[in-house]
N, C-alpha and C positions, 0 to 999 in steps of 0.2 A: 504494500500500500504506500503510494507516494504521499508524503506529508508536506506538499508544496503550497498548500493554502490552509486557511483556518477552518474551512468546512471539512477538509479531510481529517484534520486533527479532532474536530468535534465528532465526526463519524467513528473514528478510531476509539475515542473515549467511550462513546455510546456502546460500541461493540464489546468493550471490556466490561462495562457495567452489565450489559444484558447477556454476557457470556457467549457471544456469537463470533468473536474474533478468532480466526484460524490461528492455531498455535504457532505456525511458521511466521506469522506476522507480528508476534510478540517479541520484537527485537529490542536492542538497547535504546535505539531512537524512539521506538514506540512506548517504552516505559517512561522516558522523559517527556514525550509529547503528552501522554496521559496525565502525568504529574502536573505539567504546566497548565493543562486544561482544567484539571480539578482545582488547582490553586487560584486560577483566575475566575472560573465560571461556577464552580461548585465547592467552595471552601468547606462546606459541611462534609464533603467526601474526602477531604485532604487530611483528616485527623488520623492518628496512628491506628485507632480502633477501626475506623471505616475502611481505610486502605487495606488493612489486614483482611477484613471481611470480604471486600471486593476481590482481592487477589486469590484468597482461599477458594471462594466460590468459582472464580474463573478457572483455577487449577482443577477443581473437581470436574468442571464441564469439559475440560480438554484432557482428562485422564492423566493429569500430572499429580503424582502423589506428593503430599506434603509430609516428608519424612525427615530423619536426621541428616540426610545427605542430598535431598532434592526438594524442589517446590519453594514455597514461601520462605523468605529470609528476612527477618525483622530488622536486623542492623543495616543491611544493604538498603532495604526499603526506606527506613527512616533517614539514613544519611543521604540517599538520593532525593527524597522529598525536601530535605533541608537545602541541598545543593540547588535544586530546581527553584525553590522559593527565593534563595539569594540571587540567583541569576535573573529571575523574573523582576526582582526589585531594582536591578541595574538598568532596566529598560523603562521607557515611558509607559504609563498605564494603558495607553491606547496603541502601543506598538503591536503590529500583527504578530500573532502567536507563532506562526510558521517562521517568521524572521527571528524571533526569540529562540526557537528551537534550533534553527540553523546556526545561530551564534553559539548556543550551548554546545552543539555537537562539534563545532570547530574549536572549542576550548579543550583544556585537558579533561573535562568531564565527558567529552565525547569518546574517550578511550575506555573500553570496558574494564581495564585494570586500574582506573583512577583511584579507587579506594585503597589500593596497596601503598599509596603514599602516606596513608594515615594508620593503617592496620597491618600488622604482620599477617602473612597468609594463613598461618596456623590459627591465629586468633579470629580472623574474619570468617574463616570457613569452619569454625568450631560449632558444635551443636548448641552451645550456650548462645553464640551470636545469631544463629539461625532462629532461635526461639524467643530471644529477648534482646533488648538494647545492650550492647557491650561497647564501652568507651574505647576510642582509638588508643593504641598502645605504641605507635611510632611518632605521631605528631597530632596535636589537636586540630580538629576541623576548623577552618577559617570562617565558618558560618554556623 
């Protein structure tokens, strides 16, 4: 799914909410696009509790097991939501969301391993970090 306009981002977020998004379309960019859309358009869905519920239900719909090694990851989700919120704050309130996403993906956040600047791999991919928030152990998050 091309995310080159705001309507495409809204369609993506709606498909995540209604659990109709194809699993192959749930990419790194799609995660951030959904986070940005929630933050701007549905802040009630951008809370830790709501995001966990939405992703867990989406995972169930796509036969993605939430286990100690796969599926929902709380620390990654919350860190990504914080990163998306900070990136969104650096743009004008009326900036097109697809432009915000393009800027985010061109930043270090666009690299799937961006979190390893803040967490050791073992810590980030631990069961504890998957299930609950675990503070960074390499460097504090800047947001």
